[in-house]
Structure formats: structure tokens, C-alpha cells
Biopython code that builds the backbone (N, CA, C, O; Angstrom):
import numpy as np
from Bio.PDB.StructureBuilder import StructureBuilder

atoms = [
    (1, "MET", "N", (13.535, -31.424, -15.167)),
    (1, "MET", "CA", (12.300, -31.314, -14.279)),
    (1, "MET", "C", (11.393, -32.529, -14.051)),
    (1, "MET", "O", (10.599, -32.793, -14.955)),
    (2, "ALA", "N", (11.408, -33.130, -13.197)),
    (2, "ALA", "CA", (10.530, -33.935, -13.643)),
    (2, "ALA", "C", (8.334, -33.534, -13.165)),
    (2, "ALA", "O", (7.717, -32.994, -12.247)),
    (3, "LYS", "N", (7.986, -34.250, -14.516)),
    (3, "LYS", "CA", (6.608, -33.642, -14.687)),
    (3, "LYS", "C", (5.486, -34.861, -13.207)),
    (3, "LYS", "O", (5.675, -35.998, -12.773)),
    (4, "THR", "N", (4.395, -33.777, -12.926)),
    (4, "THR", "CA", (4.014, -34.314, -11.799)),
    (4, "THR", "C", (2.454, -34.864, -12.666)),
    (4, "THR", "O", (1.974, -34.584, -13.764)),
    (5, "SER", "N", (2.067, -35.665, -11.653)),
    (5, "SER", "CA", (0.468, -35.920, -12.396)),
    (5, "SER", "C", (-0.153, -34.686, -12.038)),
    (5, "SER", "O", (0.597, -33.935, -11.414)),
    (6, "PRO", "N", (-1.485, -34.188, -12.284)),
    (6, "PRO", "CA", (-2.559, -32.770, -11.935)),
    (6, "PRO", "C", (-3.038, -33.436, -10.250)),
    (6, "PRO", "O", (-3.314, -32.617, -9.374)),
    (7, "ALA", "N", (-3.088, -34.784, -9.975)),
    (7, "ALA", "CA", (-3.396, -35.240, -8.685)),
    (7, "ALA", "C", (-2.287, -35.474, -7.633)),
    (7, "ALA", "O", (-2.328, -35.648, -6.415)),
    (8, "GLU", "N", (-1.328, -35.419, -8.495)),
    (8, "GLU", "CA", (-0.260, -35.131, -7.306)),
    (8, "GLU", "C", (0.354, -33.651, -7.554)),
    (8, "GLU", "O", (1.483, -33.456, -7.105)),
    (9, "PHE", "N", (-0.142, -32.848, -8.072)),
    (9, "PHE", "CA", (0.323, -31.424, -8.307)),
    (9, "PHE", "C", (-1.129, -30.478, -6.951)),
    (9, "PHE", "O", (-0.909, -29.450, -6.310)),
    (10, "PHE", "N", (-2.577, -31.387, -6.937)),
    (10, "PHE", "CA", (-3.270, -30.580, -6.469)),
    (10, "PHE", "C", (-3.277, -31.129, -4.595)),
    (10, "PHE", "O", (-3.732, -30.646, -3.559)),
    (11, "ASN", "N", (-2.430, -32.491, -4.994)),
    (11, "ASN", "CA", (-1.847, -33.128, -3.614)),
    (11, "ASN", "C", (-1.153, -32.013, -2.842)),
    (11, "ASN", "O", (-1.345, -31.585, -1.705)),
    (12, "GLN", "N", (-0.387, -31.708, -3.687)),
    (12, "GLN", "CA", (0.703, -30.671, -2.951)),
    (12, "GLN", "C", (0.887, -29.487, -2.949)),
    (12, "GLN", "O", (1.915, -28.858, -2.697)),
    (13, "VAL", "N", (-0.718, -28.935, -3.407)),
    (13, "VAL", "CA", (-1.089, -27.432, -3.208)),
    (13, "VAL", "C", (-1.938, -27.855, -1.817)),
    (13, "VAL", "O", (-1.887, -26.913, -1.026)),
    (14, "LYS", "N", (-2.756, -29.072, -1.251)),
    (14, "LYS", "CA", (-2.949, -29.102, -0.958)),
    (14, "LYS", "C", (-1.898, -29.011, 1.203)),
    (14, "LYS", "O", (-1.884, -28.389, 2.266)),
    (15, "VAL", "N", (-1.361, -30.016, 0.553)),
    (15, "VAL", "CA", (-0.218, -29.962, 1.393)),
    (15, "VAL", "C", (0.347, -28.276, 1.899)),
    (15, "VAL", "O", (0.621, -27.888, 3.034)),
    (16, "GLU", "N", (0.381, -27.570, 0.685)),
    (16, "GLU", "CA", (1.085, -26.333, 0.885)),
    (16, "GLU", "C", (-0.121, -25.568, 1.477)),
    (16, "GLU", "O", (0.158, -24.728, 2.333)),
    (17, "ALA", "N", (-1.291, -25.719, 1.179)),
    (17, "ALA", "CA", (-2.504, -24.645, 1.680)),
    (17, "ALA", "C", (-2.476, -24.857, 3.452)),
    (17, "ALA", "O", (-2.747, -23.877, 4.145)),
    (18, "LYS", "N", (-2.191, -25.962, 3.998)),
    (18, "LYS", "CA", (-2.089, -26.110, 5.646)),
    (18, "LYS", "C", (-1.171, -25.702, 6.108)),
    (18, "LYS", "O", (-1.011, -25.912, 7.310)),
    (19, "LYS", "N", (-0.020, -24.832, 5.260)),
    (19, "LYS", "CA", (0.614, -24.414, 6.257)),
    (19, "LYS", "C", (0.293, -22.717, 6.278)),
    (19, "LYS", "O", (0.814, -21.843, 6.971)),
    (20, "ILE", "N", (-0.251, -22.668, 5.747)),
    (20, "ILE", "CA", (-0.432, -21.152, 5.803)),
    (20, "ILE", "C", (-0.963, -20.954, 7.274)),
    (20, "ILE", "O", (-1.509, -21.808, 7.973)),
    (21, "VAL", "N", (-0.638, -19.413, 7.647)),
    (21, "VAL", "CA", (-0.718, -18.924, 8.887)),
    (21, "VAL", "C", (-1.287, -17.592, 9.082)),
    (21, "VAL", "O", (-0.708, -16.520, 9.259)),
    (22, "TRP", "N", (-3.024, -17.974, 8.988)),
    (22, "TRP", "CA", (-4.244, -16.663, 8.936)),
    (22, "TRP", "C", (-3.438, -15.840, 10.396)),
    (22, "TRP", "O", (-3.045, -16.365, 11.438)),
    (23, "PRO", "N", (-3.390, -14.195, 9.912)),
    (23, "PRO", "CA", (-3.658, -13.438, 11.215)),
    (23, "PRO", "C", (-4.643, -13.213, 11.889)),
    (23, "PRO", "O", (-5.808, -13.106, 11.507)),
    (24, "SER", "N", (-4.298, -13.145, 12.735)),
    (24, "SER", "CA", (-5.409, -12.567, 14.213)),
    (24, "SER", "C", (-6.183, -11.577, 13.585)),
    (24, "SER", "O", (-5.746, -10.809, 12.728)),
    (25, "ASN", "N", (-7.860, -11.607, 14.210)),
    (25, "ASN", "CA", (-8.468, -10.520, 14.113)),
    (25, "ASN", "C", (-7.911, -9.206, 14.524)),
    (25, "ASN", "O", (-8.190, -8.225, 13.835)),
    (26, "ARG", "N", (-7.061, -9.063, 15.700)),
    (26, "ARG", "CA", (-6.387, -8.159, 16.491)),
    (26, "ARG", "C", (-5.225, -7.843, 15.430)),
    (26, "ARG", "O", (-4.805, -6.690, 15.332)),
    (27, "GLU", "N", (-4.817, -8.661, 14.804)),
    (27, "GLU", "CA", (-3.498, -7.985, 14.004)),
    (27, "GLU", "C", (-4.109, -7.617, 12.941)),
    (27, "GLU", "O", (-3.593, -6.574, 12.541)),
    (28, "THR", "N", (-5.237, -8.065, 12.058)),
    (28, "THR", "CA", (-5.737, -7.565, 11.076)),
    (28, "THR", "C", (-6.126, -6.183, 11.523)),
    (28, "THR", "O", (-5.878, -5.273, 10.732)),
    (29, "MET", "N", (-6.680, -5.893, 12.635)),
    (29, "MET", "CA", (-7.092, -4.696, 13.106)),
    (29, "MET", "C", (-6.068, -3.644, 12.927)),
    (29, "MET", "O", (-6.003, -2.764, 12.068)),
    (30, "MET", "N", (-5.166, -3.959, 14.062)),
    (30, "MET", "CA", (-3.739, -3.228, 14.132)),
    (30, "MET", "C", (-3.048, -3.212, 12.805)),
    (30, "MET", "O", (-1.848, -3.316, 13.057)),
    (31, "THR", "N", (-3.203, -3.143, 11.707)),
    (31, "THR", "CA", (-2.449, -3.510, 10.286)),
    (31, "THR", "C", (-3.354, -2.234, 9.923)),
    (31, "THR", "O", (-2.896, -1.097, 9.806)),
    (32, "ALA", "N", (-4.508, -2.534, 9.785)),
    (32, "ALA", "CA", (-5.978, -1.292, 9.166)),
    (32, "ALA", "C", (-5.504, -0.301, 9.955)),
    (32, "ALA", "O", (-5.615, 0.754, 9.330)),
    (33, "ILE", "N", (-5.086, -0.147, 10.896)),
    (33, "ILE", "CA", (-5.424, 1.121, 11.828)),
    (33, "ILE", "C", (-3.981, 1.668, 11.777)),
    (33, "ILE", "O", (-3.757, 2.844, 12.064)),
    (34, "LEU", "N", (-3.052, 0.855, 11.429)),
    (34, "LEU", "CA", (-1.647, 1.705, 10.887)),
    (34, "LEU", "C", (-1.635, 2.060, 9.528)),
    (34, "LEU", "O", (-0.834, 2.916, 9.153)),
    (35, "VAL", "N", (-2.333, 1.576, 8.812)),
    (35, "VAL", "CA", (-2.158, 1.635, 7.340)),
    (35, "VAL", "C", (-3.228, 3.105, 7.249)),
    (35, "VAL", "O", (-2.868, 3.987, 6.469)),
    (36, "LEU", "N", (-4.416, 3.300, 7.995)),
    (36, "LEU", "CA", (-5.047, 4.437, 7.724)),
    (36, "LEU", "C", (-4.219, 5.804, 8.496)),
    (36, "LEU", "O", (-4.036, 6.960, 8.116)),
    (37, "ILE", "N", (-3.852, 5.107, 9.681)),
    (37, "ILE", "CA", (-2.583, 6.234, 10.092)),
    (37, "ILE", "C", (-2.091, 7.016, 9.351)),
    (37, "ILE", "O", (-2.485, 8.175, 9.223)),
    (38, "MET", "N", (-0.865, 6.352, 8.561)),
    (38, "MET", "CA", (0.456, 6.137, 7.770)),
    (38, "MET", "C", (-0.498, 6.819, 6.462)),
    (38, "MET", "O", (-0.327, 8.013, 6.218)),
    (39, "THR", "N", (-1.343, 6.149, 5.765)),
    (39, "THR", "CA", (-2.207, 7.223, 5.595)),
    (39, "THR", "C", (-2.450, 8.899, 4.789)),
    (39, "THR", "O", (-2.364, 9.567, 3.758)),
    (40, "SER", "N", (-2.834, 8.852, 6.329)),
    (40, "SER", "CA", (-3.651, 10.275, 6.510)),
    (40, "SER", "C", (-2.598, 11.515, 6.767)),
    (40, "SER", "O", (-2.710, 12.737, 6.673)),
    (41, "ILE", "N", (-1.052, 10.241, 7.298)),
    (41, "ILE", "CA", (-0.153, 11.488, 7.263)),
    (41, "ILE", "C", (0.541, 12.074, 5.922)),
    (41, "ILE", "O", (0.892, 13.185, 5.524)),
    (42, "LEU", "N", (0.560, 10.386, 5.302)),
    (42, "LEU", "CA", (1.174, 11.100, 3.974)),
    (42, "LEU", "C", (0.503, 12.267, 3.338)),
    (42, "LEU", "O", (1.285, 13.055, 2.806)),
    (43, "ALA", "N", (-0.924, 12.603, 3.259)),
    (43, "ALA", "CA", (-2.020, 12.887, 2.482)),
    (43, "ALA", "C", (-1.711, 14.153, 3.170)),
    (43, "ALA", "O", (-1.347, 15.037, 2.394)),
    (44, "LEU", "N", (-1.763, 14.540, 4.626)),
    (44, "LEU", "CA", (-1.434, 15.539, 5.048)),
    (44, "LEU", "C", (0.023, 16.473, 4.113)),
    (44, "LEU", "O", (0.080, 17.613, 3.653)),
    (45, "PHE", "N", (0.844, 15.542, 4.145)),
    (45, "PHE", "CA", (2.285, 15.835, 3.985)),
    (45, "PHE", "C", (2.002, 16.382, 2.178)),
    (45, "PHE", "O", (2.468, 17.425, 1.718)),
    (46, "PHE", "N", (1.333, 15.603, 1.567)),
    (46, "PHE", "CA", (1.476, 15.889, 0.124)),
    (46, "PHE", "C", (0.211, 17.116, -0.054)),
    (46, "PHE", "O", (-0.626, 17.355, -0.925)),
    (47, "PHE", "N", (0.283, 17.236, 0.206)),
    (47, "PHE", "CA", (-1.155, 18.657, 0.704)),
    (47, "PHE", "C", (-0.227, 19.581, 0.497)),
    (47, "PHE", "O", (0.235, 20.223, -0.446)),
    (48, "GLY", "N", (-0.073, 19.461, 1.732)),
    (48, "GLY", "CA", (1.234, 20.551, 2.410)),
    (48, "GLY", "C", (2.254, 21.206, 1.065)),
    (48, "GLY", "O", (2.233, 22.387, 0.720)),
    (49, "VAL", "N", (3.068, 20.188, 0.472)),
    (49, "VAL", "CA", (4.140, 20.224, -0.169)),
    (49, "VAL", "C", (3.539, 20.527, -1.499)),
    (49, "VAL", "O", (4.239, 21.194, -2.260)),
    (50, "ASP", "N", (1.937, 20.017, -2.056)),
    (50, "ASP", "CA", (1.636, 20.594, -3.229)),
    (50, "ASP", "C", (1.228, 21.960, -2.931)),
    (50, "ASP", "O", (1.643, 22.791, -3.738)),
    (51, "SER", "N", (0.448, 22.437, -1.877)),
    (51, "SER", "CA", (-0.101, 24.058, -1.443)),
    (51, "SER", "C", (1.082, 24.965, -1.645)),
    (51, "SER", "O", (1.130, 26.010, -2.295)),
    (52, "PHE", "N", (1.948, 24.410, -1.018)),
    (52, "PHE", "CA", (3.649, 25.010, -1.136)),
    (52, "PHE", "C", (3.887, 25.572, -2.418)),
    (52, "PHE", "O", (3.970, 26.792, -2.560)),
    (53, "PHE", "N", (4.006, 24.751, -3.390)),
    (53, "PHE", "CA", (4.448, 24.410, -4.668)),
    (53, "PHE", "C", (3.701, 25.522, -5.492)),
    (53, "PHE", "O", (4.125, 26.279, -6.366)),
    (54, "GLY", "N", (2.288, 25.360, -4.858)),
    (54, "GLY", "CA", (1.988, 25.908, -6.113)),
    (54, "GLY", "C", (1.407, 27.320, -5.868)),
    (54, "GLY", "O", (0.907, 28.042, -6.731)),
    (55, "TRP", "N", (1.579, 27.652, -4.308)),
    (55, "TRP", "CA", (1.487, 28.892, -4.113)),
    (55, "TRP", "C", (3.327, 29.413, -4.665)),
    (55, "TRP", "O", (3.403, 30.519, -5.200)),
    (56, "VAL", "N", (4.175, 28.894, -4.561)),
    (56, "VAL", "CA", (5.692, 29.616, -5.517)),
    (56, "VAL", "C", (5.145, 29.433, -6.726)),
    (56, "VAL", "O", (5.950, 30.089, -7.388)),
    (57, "VAL", "N", (4.317, 28.998, -7.552)),
    (57, "VAL", "CA", (3.702, 28.789, -9.160)),
    (57, "VAL", "C", (3.385, 29.654, -9.065)),
    (57, "VAL", "O", (3.944, 30.614, -9.594)),
    (58, "LYS", "N", (2.364, 29.740, -8.365)),
    (58, "LYS", "CA", (1.308, 31.607, -8.333)),
    (58, "LYS", "C", (1.986, 32.873, -8.750)),
    (58, "LYS", "O", (1.960, 33.483, -9.819)),
    (59, "ASN", "N", (2.862, 33.199, -7.142)),
    (59, "ASN", "CA", (3.606, 33.919, -7.189)),
    (59, "ASN", "C", (4.514, 34.236, -7.919)),
    (59, "ASN", "O", (4.982, 35.371, -7.830)),
    (60, "LEU", "N", (5.142, 33.070, -9.089)),
    (60, "LEU", "CA", (5.978, 33.364, -9.757)),
    (60, "LEU", "C", (5.516, 33.734, -11.319)),
    (60, "LEU", "O", (6.231, 33.979, -12.290)),
    (61, "LEU", "N", (4.091, 33.687, -11.210)),
    (61, "LEU", "CA", (3.504, 33.524, -12.620)),
    (61, "LEU", "C", (3.074, 35.346, -12.498)),
    (61, "LEU", "O", (3.265, 36.111, -13.443)),
    (62, "SER", "N", (2.473, 35.798, -11.143)),
    (62, "SER", "CA", (1.984, 37.144, -10.930)),
    (62, "SER", "C", (3.293, 37.988, -11.030)),
    (62, "SER", "O", (3.190, 39.214, -11.000)),
    (63, "LEU", "N", (4.608, 37.356, -11.155)),
    (63, "LEU", "CA", (5.811, 38.571, -11.049)),
    (63, "LEU", "C", (5.910, 38.796, -12.413)),
    (63, "LEU", "O", (6.409, 39.817, -12.887)),
    (64, "ALA", "N", (5.361, 37.692, -13.192)),
    (64, "ALA", "CA", (6.013, 37.542, -15.042)),
    (64, "ALA", "C", (4.837, 37.943, -15.538)),
    (64, "ALA", "O", (4.678, 37.734, -16.741)),
    (65, "ALA", "N", (3.806, 38.556, -14.839)),
    (65, "ALA", "CA", (3.013, 39.469, -15.764)),
    (65, "ALA", "C", (2.516, 40.868, -15.444)),
    (65, "ALA", "O", (1.571, 41.466, -15.959)),
    (66, "ARG", "N", (3.601, 41.391, -14.195)),
    (66, "ARG", "CA", (4.345, 42.412, -14.557)),
    (66, "ARG", "C", (4.246, 43.359, -15.170)),
    (66, "ARG", "O", (5.207, 44.118, -15.294)),
]
sb = StructureBuilder()
sb.init_structure("model")
sb.init_model(0)
sb.init_chain("A")
sb.init_seg("    ")
for serial, (resi, resn, name, xyz) in enumerate(atoms, 1):
    if name == "N":
        sb.init_residue(resn, " ", resi, " ")
    sb.init_atom(name, np.array(xyz, "f"), 0.0, 1.0, " ", f" {name:<3s}", serial, name[0])
structure = sb.get_structure()
């Protein structure tokens, strides 16, 4: 593998950095909104599952205490 000098390395970094395509403000907002919606849906789902299993365990423990 050929070694590059530090100057050539930084030149290559500059060339590659110019190829970056940043998302528009609209794309960023739409992505952020989608993430918030999906996070909320997952939070509600896991809250429901956790509540259900908590109810099951509570009932099983009350049966065992009798």
C-alpha cells in the first residue's frame, strides 16, 4: 500500500468533503417529525406491553399469596 504525505492526505480529505450532499431543511424537518412519531408509537406500545405483563405478574403473585 502506497503511503501518502500529510499534505496529500488533507487534499484528498478536501476533495471528498466537497462530495457531501447535505439534506435540505425540509428533509431534516420531515425526518425529525417521523422520528418523533415513531418514537411515540413505540413508547405507547412498550408501555402497553409492560402494563400487561405487570398486571399478569401481580395477579400471579396474588394467587400465590393465598
